[in-house]
C-alpha positions in Angstrom: 0.0 0.0 0.0 2.8 2.4 0.8 4.4 1.7 -2.6 1.1 2.6 -4.3 0.8 5.8 -2.4 4.3 6.8 -3.1 3.7 6.2 -6.9 0.6 8.5 -6.7 2.6 11.2 -5.1 6.1 11.2 -6.3 7.6 13.4 -9.2 7.8 11.9 -12.8 11.7 11.5 -12.4 11.2 8.9 -9.8 8.3 6.7 -11.4 10.6 4.0 -12.7 12.0 2.8 -9.4 8.6 2.6 -7.7 7.0 0.9 -10.7 9.7 -1.6 -10.7 9.3 -2.3 -7.0 5.5 -2.7 -7.3 5.8 -4.9 -10.2 8.3 -7.2 -8.5 6.1 -7.6 -5.6 3.1 -8.8 -7.7 4.9 -10.6 -10.4 5.7 -13.6 -8.4 2.1 -14.4 -7.7 1.3 -17.7 -9.5 -2.3 -17.7 -8.4 -4.1 -14.7 -7.2 -4.7 -15.2 -3.4 -8.2 -14.3 -2.4 -7.9 -11.2 0.0 -11.4 -9.6 0.3 -10.2 -6.1 1.2 -12.2 -2.9 0.2 -9.1 -0.8 0.7 -7.0 -3.1 -1.6 -9.8 -2.9 -4.3 -9.8 0.9 -4.1 -6.0 0.8 -4.2 -6.1 -1.2 -7.6 -8.6 1.2 -9.1 -6.6 4.3 -8.1 -3.5 2.7 -9.7 -5.5 1.9 -12.8 -6.8 5.4 -13.1 -3.4 6.7 -12.5 -2.0 4.8 -15.5 -4.9 6.1 -17.5 -4.1 9.8 -16.7 -0.4 9.0 -17.7 -1.6 7.6 -21.1 -1.1 10.8 -22.9 2.3 12.0 -23.9 5.5 10.2 -22.8 5.0 10.6 -19.1 5.7 6.9 -18.6 6.8 4.5 -21.2 4.6 1.8 -22.9 6.4 -0.9 -20.8 6.0 0.9 -17.6 2.3 1.4 -18.4 1.9 -2.3 -18.9 3.6 -3.1 -15.6 1.3 -0.6 -13.7 -1.7 -2.1 -15.3 -0.4 -5.6 -14.5 -0.2 -4.6 -10.9 -3.6 -3.0 -10.7 -5.5 -5.9 -12.5 -3.6 -8.5 -10.3 -4.6 -6.6 -7.0 -8.3 -6.4 -8.3 -8.4 -10.2 -8.9 -7.0 -10.7 -5.4 -10.1 -9.1 -4.1 -12.3 -11.2 -6.2 -15.3 -12.4 -3.9 -16.7 -15.9 -4.2 -19.8 -14.6 -6.1 -18.8 -11.5 -8.0 -21.4 -9.1 -9.1 -21.8 -8.2 -12.8 -20.1 -4.9 -12.0 -17.0 -6.6 -10.5 -16.8 -9.0 -13.5 -17.0 -6.1 -16.0 -14.1 -4.3 -14.2 -12.1 -7.5 -14.3 -12.8 -7.9 -18.1 -11.9 -4.4 -18.8 -8.6 -4.4 -16.8 -7.6 -8.0 -18.1 -8.4 -7.3 -21.8 -6.6 -3.8 -21.7 -3.6 -5.3 -19.8 -3.3 -8.1 -22.2 -3.5 -5.6 -25.2 -0.9 -3.3 -23.5 1.6 -6.3 -23.2 0.9 -7.2 -26.8 1.8 -3.6 -27.9 5.1 -4.2 -25.8 5.9 -7.3 -27.9 5.4 -9.5 -24.8 2.8 -12.1 -25.8 3.7 -14.5 -23.0 2.6 -11.9 -20.4 -0.4 -10.9 -22.5 -1.8 -14.5 -22.7 -2.6 -14.9 -19.0 -4.5 -11.6 -18.9 -6.3 -12.4 -22.2 -7.5 -15.7 -20.8 -8.8 -14.1 -17.7 -10.7 -11.7 -19.9 -12.3 -14.5 -22.0 -13.2 -16.4 -18.7 -14.7 -13.2 -17.5 -16.7 -12.6 -20.7 -18.0 -16.2 -20.7 -19.1 -15.8 -17.1 -20.9 -12.6 -17.8 -22.5 -14.1 -20.9 -23.8 -16.9 -18.6 -25.1 -14.3 -16.1 -27.0 -12.4 -18.8 -28.4 -15.7 -20.3 -29.7 -16.9 -16.8 -31.7 -13.7 -16.4 -35.0 -13.9 -18.2 -36.4 -10.5 -17.7 -35.9 -7.5 -20.0 -35.2 -9.5 -23.2 -34.3 -6.5 -25.2 -31.8 -5.1 -22.7 -30.3 -8.5 -22.3 -29.9 -8.9 -26.1 -28.1 -5.6 -26.3 -25.8 -6.5 -23.3 -25.1 -10.0 -24.9 -24.2 -8.3 -28.1 -21.7 -6.0 -26.4 -20.3 -9.0 -24.6 -19.8 -11.0 -27.9 -18.2 -8.0 -29.5 -15.7 -7.6 -26.6 -15.1 -11.5 -26.8 -14.4 -11.2 -30.6 -11.8 -8.5 -29.8 -10.1 -10.5 -27.0 -10.1 -13.7 -29.3 -8.4 -11.6 -32.1 -5.8 -10.5 -29.5 -5.2 -14.1 -28.6 -4.8 -15.0 -32.3 -2.4 -12.0 -32.7 -0.4 -13.3 -29.6 -0.2 -16.8 -31.2 1.0 -15.5 -34.4 3.8 -13.5 -32.7 4.8 -16.7 -30.9 4.8 -18.6 -34.1 1.9 -20.8 -33.0 -0.1 -20.7 -36.2 -2.5 -23.6 -35.2 -3.8 -21.8 -32.1 -4.3 -18.6 -34.2 -6.4 -20.4 -36.7 -8.6 -21.8 -33.8 -9.0 -18.3 -32.3 -9.8 -16.8 -35.7 -12.2 -19.5 -36.6 -14.3 -18.6 -33.3 -14.2 -15.0 -34.5 -15.5 -15.9 -38.0 -18.3 -17.8 -36.3 -19.4 -14.8 -34.5 -19.4 -12.6 -37.6 -22.9 -13.6 -38.5 -24.1 -11.9 -35.2 -21.5 -9.1 -35.5 -21.3 -8.1 -39.3 -19.9 -4.7 -38.5 -16.6 -6.3 -37.5 -16.1 -7.7 -41.0 -13.4 -5.1 -42.0 -11.7 -5.3 -38.6 -11.4 -9.1 -38.8 -10.4 -9.0 -42.6 -7.6 -6.4 -41.9 -6.4 -8.4 -38.9 -6.0 -11.5 -41.2 -4.2 -9.4 -43.7 -1.8 -8.1 -41.0 -1.2 -11.8 -40.1 -0.5 -12.6 -43.8 2.0 -9.7 -44.1 3.8 -10.8 -40.9 4.1 -14.4 -41.9 5.1 -13.3 -45.5 8.0 -11.1 -44.0 9.1 -14.3 -42.1 9.0 -16.2 -45.5 6.3 -18.6 -44.1 4.6 -18.7 -47.4 2.1 -21.4 -46.5 0.8 -19.6 -43.4 0.8 -16.3 -45.3 -1.4 -17.7 -48.1 -3.8 -19.1 -45.7 -4.2 -15.8 -43.8 -4.5 -13.6 -47.1 -7.1 -16.1 -48.4 -9.0 -15.8 -45.0 -8.7 -12.0 -45.3 -10.3 -12.0 -48.7 -12.9 -14.6 -47.9 -13.9 -12.7 -44.7 -14.2 -9.6 -46.8 -16.7 -11.3 -49.1 -18.8 -12.4 -46.2 -20.6 -9.0 -45.8 -20.0 -6.6 -48.8 -21.7 -3.8 -46.9 -19.1 -3.9 -43.9 -16.1 -5.2 -46.0 -12.9 -3.1 -46.2 -13.6 -2.0 -49.8 -12.4 -3.2 -53.4 -9.0 -1.3 -53.2 -8.2 -3.2 -50.0 -9.4 -6.5 -51.3 -7.3 -5.9 -54.4 -4.3 -5.2 -52.2 -4.8 -8.5 -50.4 -5.0 -10.5 -53.6 -1.9 -8.9 -55.0 0.0 -9.9 -51.9 -1.5 -13.3 -52.1 -0.4 -13.6 -55.8 3.1 -12.4 -54.7 3.3 -15.2 -52.0 2.4 -17.8 -54.6 4.9 -16.3 -57.0 7.8 -16.4 -54.5 6.7 -19.7 -52.9 6.7 -21.9 -56.0 5.4 -20.2 -59.2 5.4 -23.5 -61.2 3.5 -25.2 -58.6 0.9 -22.5 -57.8 0.8 -21.0 -61.3 -3.0 -21.2 -61.6 -3.5 -19.8 -58.1 -1.1 -16.9 -58.6 -2.8 -15.9 -61.8 -6.2 -16.4 -60.3 -5.3 -14.1 -57.4 -3.9 -11.4 -59.6 -6.8 -11.5 -62.1 -9.4 -11.3 -59.1 -7.3 -8.4 -57.8 -7.4 -6.5 -61.2 -11.1 -7.3 -61.4 -11.7 -5.8 -57.9 -9.6 -2.7 -58.6 -7.3 -2.5 -61.6 -4.0 -0.9 -60.7 -0.4 -0.5 -62.0 1.0 -2.8 -59.4 -1.5 -5.6 -60.2 -0.9 -5.4 -63.9 3.0 -5.4 -63.3 2.5 -8.4 -60.9 0.6 -10.2 -63.6 3.6 -9.8 -66.1 5.9 -10.9 -63.4 3.9 -14.1 -62.8 3.6 -14.8 -66.6 7.3 -14.4 -67.1 8.1 -16.7 -64.1 5.7 -19.3 -65.5 7.5 -19.2 -68.9 4.5 -18.5 -71.1 4.8 -17.4 -74.7 5.3 -14.0 -75.9 1.7 -13.9 -77.2 0.3 -14.4 -73.8 2.6 -11.6 -72.4 1.7 -9.2 -75.2 -2.0 -9.4 -73.9 -1.0 -8.3 -70.5 1.2 -5.6 -72.0 -1.6 -4.3 -74.1 -3.7 -4.3 -71.0 -1.2 -2.1 -69.3 -1.3 0.5 -72.0 -5.1 0.4 -72.2 -5.2 0.8 -68.4 -3.3 4.2 -68.5 -0.4 2.9 -66.5 2.2 5.5 -65.7 5.3 5.7 -67.8 7.6 4.7 -65.1 5.7 1.5 -64.6 5.9 0.7 -68.3 9.6 1.4 -68.3 10.0 -1.0 -65.3 8.1 -3.6 -67.2 10.6 -3.1 -70.2 13.5 -3.7 -67.9 11.8 -6.8 -66.5 11.3 -8.2 -69.9 15.1 -7.5 -70.7 16.1 -9.2 -67.4 14.1 -12.3 -68.4 15.8 -12.6 -71.8 12.7 -11.3 -73.6 14.8 -8.9 -75.7 12.6 -8.8 -78.9 9.4 -8.3 -76.7 11.3 -5.7 -74.6 12.2 -3.5 -77.6 8.9 -4.1 -79.2 7.0 -3.0 -76.0 9.4 0.0 -75.6 8.6 1.1 -79.1 4.9 0.9 -78.3 5.4 2.8 -75.0 7.3 5.6 -76.7 4.3 5.9 -79.3 1.8 5.8 -76.5 3.6 8.5 -74.4 4.7 10.6 -77.5 3.3 13.8 -76.1 4.2 13.2 -72.5 6.8 15.7 -71.0 8.9 12.9 -69.6 9.2 10.8 -72.9 12.9 11.5 -72.7 13.2 8.9 -69.8 11.9 6.1 -72.2 14.3 7.4 -75.0 17.3 7.2 -72.5 16.2 3.7 -71.5 16.1 2.7 -75.1 19.7 3.9 -75.6 20.8 2.2 -72.4 19.2 -1.3 -73.5 20.8 -0.9 -76.9 24.2 -0.3 -75.4 23.7 -3.3 -73.0 23.1 -5.6 -75.9 26.1 -4.5 -77.8 24.1 -2.5 -80.4 26.3 0.6 -80.3 25.7 1.8 -83.8 22.0 1.9 -83.3 22.6 3.5 -79.7 24.7 6.2 -81.4 22.0 7.0 -84.0 19.5 7.5 -81.2 21.9 9.7 -79.3 22.3 11.8 -82.4 18.6 12.0 -82.8 18.2 13.2 -79.2 21.0 15.9 -79.7 19.2 17.1 -82.8 15.9 17.2 -81.0 17.6 18.9 -78.0 18.2 22.1 -80.3 14.9 21.9 -82.0 12.6 22.1 -78.9 12.4 18.5 -77.9 14.6 18.8 -74.9 14.9 16.0 -72.3 13.9 16.7 -68.7 16.9 17.5 -66.5 16.6 14.0 -64.7 16.6 12.2 -68.1 19.4 14.4 -69.4 21.5 13.7 -66.2 20.9 10.0 -66.7 22.0 10.2 -70.3 25.2 12.2 -69.3 26.0 9.4 -66.7 25.4 6.6 -69.3 27.7 8.4 -71.9 30.4 9.1 -69.5 30.3 5.5 -68.1 30.6 4.3 -71.6 33.5 6.7 -72.3 35.3 5.7 -69.0 35.2 2.0 -70.0 36.6 2.7 -73.4 39.3 4.8 -71.7 40.2 2.1 -69.3 40.4 -0.3 -72.3 42.8 2.2 -73.9 40.4 2.9 -76.8 41.0 6.6 -76.5 39.4 7.6 -79.9 36.2 5.8 -78.9 36.2 7.2 -75.5 36.5 10.8 -77.0 33.6 10.2 -79.3 31.3 9.3 -76.3 32.6 12.4 -74.3 31.8 14.5 -77.4 28.3 13.2 -77.5 27.9 14.5 -74.0 29.5 17.7 -75.0 26.8 18.1 -77.7 24.2 18.9 -74.9 26.2 21.9 -73.7 25.8 25.2 -75.1 28.8 27.1 -76.2 30.3 29.2 -73.3 28.1 27.4 -70.8 29.5 27.8 -67.2 28.9 24.6 -65.3 31.3 22.5 -63.1 30.2 19.3 -65.2 31.3 21.1 -68.2 34.8 21.5 -66.8 34.9 17.9 -65.7 34.0 16.8 -69.3 36.7 19.1 -70.8 39.2 17.6 -68.5 38.2 14.1 -69.5 38.4 15.1 -73.1 41.9 16.5 -72.5 42.9 13.2 -70.9 41.8 11.4 -74.2 43.7 14.0 -76.3 46.8 13.6 -74.2 46.8 9.8 -74.7 46.3 10.4 -78.5 49.3 12.8 -78.5 47.1 15.7 -79.6 48.6 18.4 -77.3 47.0 21.4 -79.0 43.6 20.0 -78.7 44.3 19.0 -75.2 45.4 22.6 -74.4 42.2 23.9 -75.8 40.0 21.5 -73.7 41.8 22.5 -70.5 41.6 26.2 -71.4 37.8 25.8 -71.5 37.9 23.8 -68.2 39.8 26.6 -66.5 37.3 29.1 -67.8 34.4 27.1 -66.2 36.1 26.0 -63.0 39.6 27.6 -62.4 39.8 26.8 -58.6 39.3 23.1 -59.2 42.3 20.8 -58.2 41.5 18.4 -61.0 41.7 21.2 -63.5 45.1 22.2 -62.3 46.1 18.6 -62.4 45.2 18.4 -66.0 47.3 21.6 -66.7 50.2 19.8 -65.0 49.8 16.8 -67.1 50.0 18.8 -70.3 52.9 20.8 -69.0 54.9 17.6 -68.4 54.1 16.3 -71.9 55.4 19.6 -73.3 58.5 19.3 -70.9 57.6 22.7 -69.6 59.2 22.7 -66.2 58.0 26.2 -65.3 54.4 25.7 -66.1 54.5 22.2 -64.3 55.8 23.9 -61.2 53.1 26.5 -61.3 50.4 23.8 -61.5 52.0 21.9 -58.7 52.0 24.9 -56.5 48.3 25.4 -57.4 47.5 21.8 -56.5 49.2 22.3 -53.2 47.4 25.4 -52.3 44.0 23.8 -53.3 44.7 20.6 -51.4 44.5 22.7 -48.1 40.7 23.5 -48.8 37.9 20.9 -48.8 38.2 19.0 -52.1 35.1 17.8 -54.1 35.0 15.2 -56.6 33.5 15.8 -59.9 29.9 15.4 -58.6 30.7 17.8 -55.8 30.8 15.3 -53.0 33.5 16.1 -50.6 36.5 13.6 -50.6 39.2 12.9 -48.0 42.2 15.2 -47.8 44.4 12.2 -48.4 42.6 11.7 -51.8 43.5 15.3 -52.8 47.2 14.7 -51.8 47.2 11.5 -53.9 47.0 13.8 -56.9 50.4 15.1 -55.9 51.7 11.5 -55.6 50.3 10.8 -59.0 51.8 14.0 -60.4 55.2 12.8 -59.2 54.8 9.4 -60.8 53.8 11.0 -64.1 56.9 13.2 -64.1 59.2 10.3 -63.4 57.6 8.2 -66.2 58.5 11.2 -68.4 62.1 11.3 -67.0 61.5 14.8 -65.4 63.1 14.3 -61.9 63.1 17.9 -61.0 59.4 18.2 -61.6 58.7 15.0 -59.7 60.6 16.3 -56.7 58.6 19.6 -56.8 55.3 17.6 -56.6 56.6 15.4 -53.7 57.9 18.5 -51.9 54.5 20.1 -52.3 52.8 17.1 -50.9 55.2 17.2 -47.8 54.5 20.9 -47.2 50.7 20.6 -47.4 49.6 17.1 -46.2 48.7 16.6 -42.5 49.0 12.9 -42.9 52.4 11.8 -41.4 52.4 8.4 -43.0 51.7 9.9 -46.5 54.6 12.6 -46.0 57.0 9.9 -45.0 56.4 7.9 -48.0 57.0 11.0 -50.1 60.2 11.9 -48.2 61.4 8.4 -48.9 60.8 8.9 -52.6 62.5 12.3 -52.5 65.5 10.8 -50.6 65.9 7.9 -53.2 65.8 10.4 -55.9 68.5 12.6 -54.4 70.6 9.3 -53.7 70.3 8.3 -57.3 72.0 11.4 -58.4 74.7 11.2 -55.7 76.1 8.2 -57.4 77.8 10.5 -60.0 81.6 10.8 -59.0 81.4 14.6 -58.8 82.3 16.4 -55.5 80.4 19.5 -56.3 77.2 17.6 -57.3 77.5 15.5 -54.1 77.7 18.6 -52.0 74.7 20.2 -53.7 72.6 16.9 -53.2 73.6 16.6 -49.6 72.4 20.2 -48.9 69.1 19.2 -50.6 69.0 15.9 -48.7 69.3 17.5 -45.2 65.9 19.3 -45.0 64.2 16.1 -46.1 65.7 14.2 -43.2 64.9 17.0 -40.8 61.2 17.0 -41.9 61.2 13.1 -41.6 62.4 13.5 -38.0 59.6 16.0 -37.3 56.9 13.8 -38.8 58.1 10.6 -37.1 58.2 12.4 -33.8 54.6 13.5 -34.0 51.9 11.6 -32.2 49.8 10.1 -35.1 47.8 7.0 -36.1 51.1 5.2 -36.8 51.8 2.3 -34.5 54.9 2.2 -32.4 56.3 -0.5 -34.8 55.6 1.6 -37.8 57.2 4.7 -36.3 60.3 2.8 -35.3 60.6 1.3 -38.8 60.3 4.7 -40.4 62.8 6.3 -38.0 65.3 3.4 -38.6 65.2 3.8 -42.4 65.8 7.5 -42.3 68.5 7.0 -39.5 70.5 4.8 -41.8 70.3 7.4 -44.7 71.5 10.2 -42.3 74.4 7.9 -41.2 75.5 7.1 -44.6 75.2 10.7 -45.8 77.4 11.8 -42.9 80.1 9.4 -43.9 80.2 11.3 -47.3 81.0 14.6 -45.7 84.8 14.1 -44.8 85.6 17.6 -46.2 82.7 19.2 -44.7 82.5 19.1 -40.8 79.3 21.2 -40.6 77.3 18.8 -42.8 78.9 15.8 -41.1 77.9 17.2 -37.7 74.3 17.9 -39.0 73.9 14.5 -40.4 75.2 12.6 -37.4 73.0 14.5 -35.0 70.0 13.7 -37.2 71.0 10.0 -37.2 71.2 10.2 -33.4 67.9 11.9 -33.0 66.2 9.4 -35.3 67.7 6.5 -33.4 66.0 7.8 -30.3 62.6 6.7 -31.9 63.9 3.1 -32.3 63.8 0.3 -29.9 66.9 0.5 -27.9 69.5 -2.4 -28.1 73.3 -2.7 -27.7 73.8 -2.2 -31.5 71.6 1.0 -31.6 73.5 2.4 -28.5 76.8 1.8 -30.1 75.5 3.7 -33.1 74.2 6.7 -30.9 77.7 6.8 -29.2 79.4 7.0 -32.6 77.0 9.7 -33.9 77.6 11.8 -30.8 81.4 11.3 -30.9 81.6 12.2 -34.6 79.3 15.2 -34.1 81.4 16.5 -31.2 84.5 16.0 -33.4 83.0 17.8 -36.3 81.9 20.7 -33.9 85.5 21.0 -32.6 86.9 21.0 -36.1 84.5 23.8 -37.2 85.7 25.6 -34.1 89.3 25.4 -35.1 88.5 27.0 -38.5 86.3 29.8 -37.0 87.3 33.0 -35.7 87.6 33.2 -31.8 84.3 35.3 -31.6 82.3 32.6 -33.2 83.7 29.6 -31.4 81.6 29.7 -28.3 78.3 28.3 -29.9 80.2 25.4 -31.5 82.2 24.5 -28.3 79.0 24.6 -26.2 77.2 22.3 -28.8 80.3 20.0 -28.7 80.0 19.9 -24.9 76.3 18.9 -25.1 77.2 16.0 -27.5 79.9 14.9 -25.3 77.8 14.9 -22.1 75.1 12.8 -23.7 77.6 10.4 -25.1 79.1 9.9 -21.6 75.6 8.8 -20.5 75.3 6.3 -23.3 78.7 5.1 -22.9 78.1 4.3 -19.2 75.0 2.4 -20.1 77.0 0.4 -22.6 80.0 -0.3 -20.3 77.3 -1.6 -17.5 76.3 -4.2 -20.2 79.7 -5.6 -21.0 83.5 -5.0 -21.3 85.1 -3.0 -24.0 88.9 -3.5 -23.4 90.2 -2.0 -26.7 87.6 0.7 -27.1 89.1 4.2 -27.2 85.8 6.0 -26.3 86.9 7.0 -22.9 90.0 8.7 -24.2 88.4 10.4 -27.1 85.6 11.8 -24.9 88.2 13.1 -22.5 90.2 14.6 -25.2 87.1 16.3 -26.9 86.0 17.5 -23.5 89.4 18.9 -22.6 89.6 20.8 -25.8 86.1 22.3 -25.5 86.6 23.2 -21.9 90.0 24.7 -22.4 88.9 26.9 -25.3 85.9 28.0 -23.3 88.2 28.8 -20.4 86.3 26.5 -18.2 88.0 25.7 -14.9 86.6 22.2 -15.0 89.5 21.6 -17.5 91.7 20.6 -14.7 89.4 17.8 -13.6 89.2 16.5 -17.1 93.0 16.2 -17.1 92.9 14.4 -13.7 90.5 11.9 -15.4 93.0 11.4 -18.3 95.7 10.7 -15.9 93.6 8.2 -14.1 93.2 6.1 -17.3 95.0 2.7 -17.0 98.0 2.6 -19.4 97.3 6.0 -20.7 99.3 6.5 -24.0 101.9 9.2 -24.1 100.5 10.4 -27.3 97.3 11.3 -25.5 99.2 13.3 -23.0 101.1 15.2 -25.7 97.9 16.0 -27.4 96.5 17.2 -24.1 99.6 19.5 -23.7 99.2 20.9 -27.2 95.4 21.5 -26.7 96.1 23.3 -23.4 98.0 25.9 -25.3 96.1 26.0 -28.6 94.5 29.5 -28.9 92.2 30.7 -27.5 93.1 28.2 -24.7 96.0 29.1 -22.4 96.7 26.6 -19.6 100.7 26.4 -19.4 100.5 24.7 -16.0 98.3 21.9 -17.3 100.4 21.7 -20.4 103.5 21.1 -18.4 101.8 18.7 -16.0 100.8 16.6 -19.1 104.3 16.8 -20.6 106.0 15.7 -17.5 103.9 12.6 -17.2 104.5 11.9 -20.9 108.2 12.2 -20.4 108.1 10.0 -17.4 106.1 7.3 -19.3 108.6 7.6 -22.2 111.6 7.0 -20.0 109.9 3.8 -18.5 109.5 2.3 -21.8 112.1 -0.6 -22.5 113.5 1.4 -25.3 112.8 5.0 -25.0 111.8 7.1 -28.1 114.6 9.7 -27.9 112.8 12.0 -30.5 109.7 12.1 -28.5 111.4 12.6 -25.3 113.4 15.4 -26.8 110.2 17.0 -27.9 108.7 16.9 -24.4 111.7 18.4 -22.9 111.9 21.0 -25.6 108.2 22.0 -24.9 108.8 22.0 -21.1 111.9 24.3 -21.4 110.1 26.5 -23.9 107.1 26.9 -21.5 109.3 27.4 -18.5 112.2 29.7 -19.6 111.8 33.3 -18.5 111.1 35.6 -21.6 112.0 38.8 -19.8 113.5 40.5 -16.6 110.2 40.3 -14.8 110.0 36.5 -15.2 113.4 35.7 -13.7 112.8 33.9 -10.5 114.9 31.3 -8.5 112.2 28.6 -8.6 111.7 29.0 -12.2 115.3 28.8 -13.0 115.5 25.8 -10.9 112.7 24.1 -12.8 114.3 24.8 -16.1 117.6 23.6 -14.9 116.0 20.2 -14.1 114.7 20.0 -17.8 118.2 20.8 -19.0 119.6 18.1 -17.0 117.0 15.8 -18.5 118.0 16.9 -21.9 121.7 16.3 -21.2 121.0 12.8 -20.0 118.9 12.0 -23.2 121.7 13.3 -25.4 124.5 11.5 -23.4 122.5 8.2 -23.8 122.6 8.4 -27.6 124.7 11.4 -28.8 124.8 10.2 -32.3 120.9 9.9 -32.6 120.1 13.3 -31.1 119.1 15.9 -33.6 121.9 18.4 -34.1 119.6 21.4 -34.5 117.8 20.4 -31.3 121.1 20.5 -29.4 121.9 23.9 -31.0 118.6 25.2 -29.6 119.1 24.0 -26.1 122.5 25.5 -26.2 121.4 28.9 -27.5 118.5 29.1 -25.0 120.8 28.2 -22.0 123.4 30.8 -23.2 120.8 33.6 -23.6 119.5 32.9 -20.1 123.2 33.2 -18.7 123.5 36.6 -20.6 120.3 37.7 -19.2 121.3 37.0 -15.7 124.7 38.6 -16.4 122.8 41.8 -17.3 120.9 41.5 -14.1 124.2 41.3 -12.2 123.3 37.7 -11.0 126.9 36.7 -11.9 127.1 33.3 -10.2 123.9 32.2 -11.9 125.1 33.7 -15.2 128.2 31.7 -15.0 126.3 28.6 -14.2 124.0 28.9 -17.2 126.7 29.9 -19.5 128.7 26.9 -18.4 125.6 24.8 -18.9 125.5 26.1 -22.5 129.1 25.3 -23.1 128.4 21.7 -22.0 126.2 21.2 -25.1 128.9 22.3 -27.5 130.6 18.8 -27.6 127.4 17.3 -29.0 127.1 19.7 -32.0 128.7 17.5 -34.3 129.6 19.4 -37.6 128.9 22.7 -36.0 131.1 22.0 -33.0 134.3 23.6 -34.1 132.7 26.9 -35.3 130.5 27.1 -32.1 133.4 26.2 -29.9 135.6 29.0 -31.1 132.9 31.6 -30.8 131.7 30.6 -27.4 135.0 29.9 -25.8 136.1 33.4 -26.4 132.8 34.8 -25.2 132.8 32.5 -22.3 136.4 33.6 -21.3 135.5 37.2 -21.5 132.5 36.5 -19.3 134.6 34.7 -16.8 137.2 37.5 -16.8 134.6 40.1 -16.1 133.1 37.9 -13.4 136.6 37.8 -11.8 137.0 41.6 -12.0 133.6 42.0 -10.5 134.3 39.6 -7.6 137.6 41.4 -6.8 136.0 44.8 -6.9 133.3 43.4 -4.5 136.0 42.2 -2.2 137.9 45.4 -2.3 134.9 47.4 -1.5 134.3 45.2 1.6 
């Protein structure tokens, strides 16, 4: 009770939940328990009335209404007394029949059946009540008639439920009871006839032809039972036509007579175009002679059947291989409708059938007649003319595909015959483009140009027009005109593109024209034009996959020209190739519809191209760097493995080396950017190298050394204080090579770098390592000492300091020991250099009145004289005299000092 109250009071948005709860409470009742309760009865009636008030509009759904009625009716039957009054029985009948009907409307016949049975039971009980009462014969007769009418309705509902459930036998039984009642209820004749017709339609749709034939026959028979209340002759004809169709589709050979009888009766009831057409269908299916069919065809013409039905009949005859009869009837139709405004439809069909049967000559004659009539007042309707154009173009297209270009051109010219000179229409532009294609294939360039000129006049902003312009330009080898057309196609491809019939097509379809343009150029050996077409596609298309395909083609074209052994050509082509690879990187990096695997495959292909291109740039460090950087960036989009990481490491090493090489060739002011870039490559390379070393051993790999060398050079030239840390890392390398240290020393002093202390440190370690060798390389040892002395010797008065002289003296002693170890192998000029620098140092000290030191350094210089070889004699004479003078002067100075003291 509380649920019912809630339903009566709540807002519409909450109906569904309460209805479902009510329905679930009542649905489980197998038999209605007898609960005589006045309040429960009132509740059932209120619920029923509530559903009635919600019947208008869409306040509750049909299914919800069925459930509410189900609940209300069930509650009412629970209140059923042992001896119900007439009033109670009538309420029960009303609710049960309407609830059953509502469930039927919800396509739930199983739920409907129970309530319909209750309704029939109630009606039969009420009829018994009325019969048992003897008084008021007239009133009783009227009431009994109403009961019978209601019973007929409920029985028809039961028949409908049985049909829905596929139980044809039960439906027949219910309907037979209804037919038996028609004698007393003649006004329900039309209702019952239409009900049987509907059953016939339903079973026909389910291909249950036998059941359908039965119900349609029943419908027709019921309609004949009482002409006054029958559905009418047109409806009867409709029933019979469907009955004839059922026999036709069921088994025409077996039911030939029944099918013809049905359609003949239909046409007798109400002659109509569908009925006459059906008769021809049945006659053809039965395989009767042409004479029999001619009778039916003549009947159609005499019955003023519309032209479209006559033409459908012509097509039907042709489809059933009655060619002679089809053309014969078509001729009669054209004569019969000679003055009709839509006669052109028949003429076009005539041409279509002639062409279908391979009678092209006759078809062409008919077309020429229509063209003549077109300009003499016998114009086709727009629809017929459009159909003819479609047919002509289809014929031309097939000839074009078969490479019968002259024949294709003739069919296009027929279509052109319907266009007035100067007529501005998109279809005219398309026609001219098609004609131009034919002229091109026939090598008639002048006529092709004229056709395209006309197409441009009609529709200049059409991408297909520009494509035709392009094709002609390629045929004429007009590179400039072809390039203009390619640019126009590229611009037009950015806008919505329409096909020739003005339907929008996808963007990719538009860009396919550019792909085709490139293909055409290549077929005509015009690589430059092909590349312009592909470049336009890349610049304008938003489809990454399409652009990448075009870029692959461009790369291959460039590579094909790089095979020529010409350095200038190779350099130019590398400059062309670089932006293609940069665009490929951009497109592959975009998030698109490509799968991860597809993206990796594309990136790997372009990565290899960038790598191989870099290897061809030995004399061009800037190009080499750019290609190696691109190769590295593309490799980042590939699945990482050991081989790929090795490639990445090499790319970055080479890029860093190229950047440093560029730096050496650049003025100091422009070096910072190159050095910073080199450092970036080096830092990333360190990370990759660490990952690789963690995965295995690389005992002979020089990567550590190279990275440290490159980093030292970059930081030294950037005046970065971290350069000292880099040197320490070099010194920590196990078995570091002396050559590496010598290189470090040279880099420390290579302008703009200036790190003399680091240079000397590297040289000292290098010299120490040289001396530890089983057989020292005297030349390289000499160079180290030479560099150390050169870096350390004072160049002026301000630099003369005791610790400096002491350091240099050690280097000289080292030099003497090297010379003494192999005097004959030591370079004479190097000995002379050592001698000269030592002597000059002594003279400098003498000028500074540092006499003991001056004597020491001059004496050191004299010790090198004996190692001079061929120069020994001349230098010994010169230096001995000078050395004696210096010693004399030193003695005098010493004596003077003593005297002063």
